[in-house]
N, C-alpha and C positions, 0 to 999 in steps of 0.2 A: 405554658402548662398550668392548669388550674390546681390550686391547693385546697385542702380541706374538703375533698370529695366525700360524698356520703358512702357509707360502707356498702359493699355489693351484697345483694341477696345471696342466699346459700346456693341457689341454682345457677348463679353466674361465677362461682368460685371453682369451677372444674380444674382450670389450669393451675390453680394455686395449691390444691389439696390432694391431687391424685398420687403424688409421690412415686411409689414404686411402679405405678402403671405407666410412667413416662417412658417414651422411646425416643431415640434420636432419628433424625431424618434418614441417615444412612442405613440404620438398622431396619426401618420400616420399608423403604423402597427396595432394599436388597431382596426382600422376600416376596415382592409383588411381581407378577408377570408384566412384561413390558408392553404388551398389546392386548387388545380385546377383539373379538370377532366383529366383522362389519355388521352393523344392525342399528336401527334407531334406538335400541335399548341395550347398547353395549354387547350385542350378540347373545344376550342371555335367554334361556328358555322362558317363555312367558308363564307367569304365575297363575294359579287358580285363586280361589277364595281362601286358600291357606297361605299365610305369609311365608316368604322365603328370603334368605340373605341375598342381597343384591351384589352381583359381580364378586363372588368370593375370590380372594387373592389379588384383586385389582382395586376394588373400592373397599369392601369389607375384608380386613386383614387382621393380623394379630395385634394391631394398634387399636386405639379407640377412635372410631369414626362416627359422624353424625351428619345429618342433612342429605338430601338427594333431590337435586333440582335440575331439570332439563330446560334448555332455552325454548322459546316458542316454535322454532323450526326443527327441534329435536336434533340439532347438530352440535350442541355444546352441553356439557354436564358439569355440575358443580357439587362438591361435597366438602366436608371439613374433617381434618385429622389432627390429633394431638401430636405435635412435633416439639420435642425438647420442652415440654410443659406448656405449650401455647397452642390454642385452637387455631388452626391455620387453614385457609381456604385452598382447595385444590380444583383444578380445571382440566378438562379433556375436550378435544374437538374431533368431529368426524371429518377426516380429510382423505379425499380420494378413496372413499369406501372403507376406511379403517379408522378406528379410534386411536388417537395419540395417547401415549402413556400419561397418566395424571401427573401434573406438575403444580408446584406451589404458584398461587396467583397473589402477588404482593401488591396491593393497590393503595396502601397508605403513602403519604408524602415521603419521598426519598426511599421508597420501597422498604420501609422499616417493617419488621415482623412484630405483630401484636395480635391480640385476639380478633379474629375475623371469621364469622360463621353466620348461619341463618340467612342464606342468600335467597333473593327473589328477583325476578326480572319483570320489567314492564311488558305489557302485551305486545308491543312492537319490537321487543328485543333490543332496544337501544339504550336502556338504563338497567344497571345492576345495583340493587339495594342489598345492604347487609348490616349485621350487627357488628359494631367495632368498639373496642376498648383501647383507646390511644391517647397519648398526652395532648394531642391537638383537639380532642373532643370537648364537649361542654358539660357532660354529666358522668354518672357512674358507668353507664353504657349508652351508646348512641347509635342512631341509624345513619349510615353513610350511603353515598350514591356515586357510582362510577359511570360515566358516559362511554359509549362505544364509538370511538373515533379512529378513522383510518385503518379499520380492520382489527383493532385491538381495544382492550379495556384500558381506559386512561386513569390517571391518578384520581382517587376518590376525594370527595369533599363531604364534610359532616353537614347534615341538613340543619338549617337554622331553626330558631323558634318560629312558629309555635309547636313544631313537631318534637324537637329535642328540648329537654329541660335539664336542670341539675340533678334530676332523678335518673332512673334507668328506663330507656326506651329500647325495646327488643322485638325481634321476629317480625320484620316488615313483610307485608303481602300487598301487591298492587293488583287492583281489579280492573275490569274492562274499560272504565272511563278514566283510568289513571289515578283514581283515589287510593289512599293508603290506609290499610289496617295495621295496627301494631299494639303491643302490650306494654304497659307502663305502670310503675308503682308511684307515680307522681301524686301530689296532694289533690284530693277531690275525687278519688276513685271510690269504688264500692267495697266496703269492708277493709280489713287490714292488709290484704294481699294485692297482687297486681290486677289490673282491669284492662279490658279491651276497648280501644278507641278507633274511630274512623275519621280521617282527615280528607275532606273533599279537595280534589285537584281543581284549581281555578284556571281560567282561560289564559292567564299570563304565566302559567307554569308553577306558580307558588301553591302552597297548601293552606287551606283555611284552618281556623282553630279546630283542633280535634274535639270530637264529641264522644261521649260514652255510648257504647252499644247498649241498648236497654235490656232489662230482664226478659227472659230468664237466662240470657247468656252470662252477663255479669252477676255475681252474687257474692255472699260473704266468704265462700270457699276459695275465691280467686280463680283466675284463668291464666293459662300459660300459652305456649306456642299455638298459633291459630292459622289455619289455611282457610281462605274464602274463595269460592269459585269466581271466575271472571264476571259472570252475570249476577253474582251475589245471591244465588238461589239456595246455596247451602254452605255450611262451614263445618270443618273438623278441627277440634281444639283439644288441648291437654288441660287436665284439671285434677285436683285431689278431692273433688266433691263426691258424696256418696253416689253409687256404690263402688268406689275405686277399690281395686285389688291390691295396689302397691303404692309406690312413691309418686305416681302420676299415670293417669289413664287417658285414653282418647275417647272423645264423645262426638256425636254428629247432631246438627240442628238444621232444619229446613225452613226456608222462607214461607210464611203462610200466605195464602191467596189474598187475604185482606190486609197484609202488612204484618210486620213483626216476625218473630222467630218461634219455632216450635220448641217444646220442652226438650232439652238435650237428651239424647239416648246414648247410653253406655255401649261401646262397641263389642262388649262381651269378651269371653275368654279366648276366642279365636285370635283377636288382636291384642288384648290387654293381658298383662301378666303381673306377677308380684314384683317385677322390676319396674324401671321407669320407661314408659312408652310415650314418646313425644316427637316433636319436629314433623308434624304431618305436612305433606305436600302432594298434590295430584298433578300428574303429567299434563302438559298443555292440551293434549288431545282428549283429556278426561277419562282415560282408560285405566290408569293404575295409580293406586295410593301408595306413596312412599312414607315411611316413618322410621324413627330411630329407637333403639332399645339400649339402655344403659343397665348393666348388671351390677348389683350390689345393693345393700340395704340403705346406703346413703352415698352422696357424692364422694365423701372421704373414703368409703370402702369399695368404690367402683373397681371392678377388675376387667371389664370388657365393655365394648360398645360397637354396635354394628348398624348398618343401614338395611332395612327390609322393604319389600314391596309386595303388593297383593292386588288382585283384580278389584277395581273400584266398584264393580257391581255389588260387592258385599255391603256397600252403604245403602242400597235400595231396600234391603230388608228392614231398615229402621225408619223408612219414610212413613209419616203418620197418615 
């Protein structure tokens, strides 16, 4: 276990400061229905361009939830829930036409419970990446990877340098060629806040030294959770840059024909609110945008958190 770790950024201290919002595992699961209707999307009515809570009573409950991630074949679903003060990964599978009740997925060594959220899968569905805060890590927060072996997710390992450092590396997203995008507050970023990096996947499976994504994506206002499409043609990310309405808003940027990225567009009041809107993720079929919303003026004052989804066509109105 490393000592003298750097202090966590405020946005990583959810499990430590929510206090009265904490719920126990038994309290949460007792209020949630045990099954969901057979469907590639948990049997939920499909949303329009107006966001809706996803799977009320099953995924979005009276607890605090975040993240909404489907596997490439749409037969597995991952999200995170605050359990006894710890952000915990949950998992459900489509088996014989019905979704299994969401269960904790403990992937750290010896199945210890520690912060595990911000999940992402490789395009072939064989690797699960996530943010972890665990004594076996190397920094304030690290990116971990679990292989799918023998029909189940195996014990995860922390990614080595140059991806993880003694700083905080969070919100991994794997694109079509296996390369990794993530956010970090490591030395050498843009401005005083976190910056977005891309690490090229090499032929031997390792990752090359991460490089900063150029302006206008990274700037002095910082960047948070970022989804990048498999073909890297667009990205959706969280930021407090103007004209943010609250503690964090979602923006979209498109790849320009000549290279580089378009000026990020604020997703407007249909998506963004005075609360924290974050954790963007698009379903593997490209049809629906998932995001999370944390209610409260700050992490310390948060009272609720839910997973939302909306028709991804809403993004097209912002294409330059």
